[in-house]
N, C-alpha and C positions, 0 to 999 in steps of 0.2 A: 242746887243751882250749878250753872257752869260758871267758873271762876273768870276765865279769860274772855272778855266781851270782844276782843279784837278778834278771836278765831271763831266766834259763834256765828252761825248763819242758818236760818230756818230750824230754829229750836222748836220741837214738838210742844204744842200747847195743849193744856189740860184746864177743865172746869174745876174751879176751887170750891171751898164750902160755901163761899158766900155768892157762888153763881157766876163770879168774874172769871175770865179766861186768864191764865197765866202759863209761864214756862214750865216744863217738867222740872221737878225739884226731888230732892232727897225724900226716901220714903213714899213716893208716889207710885201706885201700882200701873203697870203698863202690860200690854200683850207681849209675849215673847217674840223676838224677831223684829220687833217694831224699830224703825229708824228714829232715834231721838233727836239727832242733829245732824247737819251736814257741815262739813268744814271746808272752807275755801282754800284750795290748793295754792293760790298765789301768796296768801298769808304765811302758808307754812314754808313755801320756797323763799320768800323774803326773810324769814327768820333764820333759815338755813343759811343763806347767803351772808347775813349779818354775823352769825356765829363763826362762819368759816373765815370771813375777814378778820375778827378778833383773833382766831386761832392764828392765822398767818401773821398777824402783828406780833403776838405773843412769841411765836417762833423767832422771828426775825429779832426781836430784842434779846431774847435768850442767845441767839447765836452771836449777836454783836457783843453782849456781856462774855461769853466765852472767848471770843477772839481778844478782846481787851485783857482778860486774865492771862492768856497765853503771851500776849504782847509784854504784859508786866514782867513775866518770868523771864521772857527773852531779853528784855531791857536791863534787867537786873544782873544777867550773865554776859552783858555787853555784846549780845548776838543781834541786837536790833537798835537802830538809830533813834534818837530822841525825835526826829521829825515824824519818823513812821509811827512811834508811839502816840504822838499828838493827832496824827491822822485817825488811828484805831479809836482814840479816846474821843474824837469829834464825831465819829461814825455812831458810837454808842450814846452820846448825849442827843444827837438828833433823833435817834430811834426812841429815846426816853422822852424827848419833849414832844415829839410827834404823837406818841401814845397817849401822853397827858392831854394833848390838845383834842384828840378823838374822843377821849373819855369826856371832856368837857362840853363837847357838842352833843353827845348822846344823851346827857342829863337832862 
């Protein structure tokens, strides 16, 4: 059986031992070259866009974390003001909070 019901469309049908029609499954014999199913391009494009958005968010969060770590080092050597450190810290907190909100909506 095809595991992802969201991706399946026009799955090839075969007659089972009981005479009823069912989807092609594991261990079914079919002719070579036979199309077993068609996949909707829109579903794959939507999944790709969602994965790309998640990747972009993770990159932004990672970049904010790196910026904060750099800022902490600069602050410890008195090369950065406390106000600028707070600004960088606030940016990191926003990215982390926004990421958590997105995950909550996706569930």
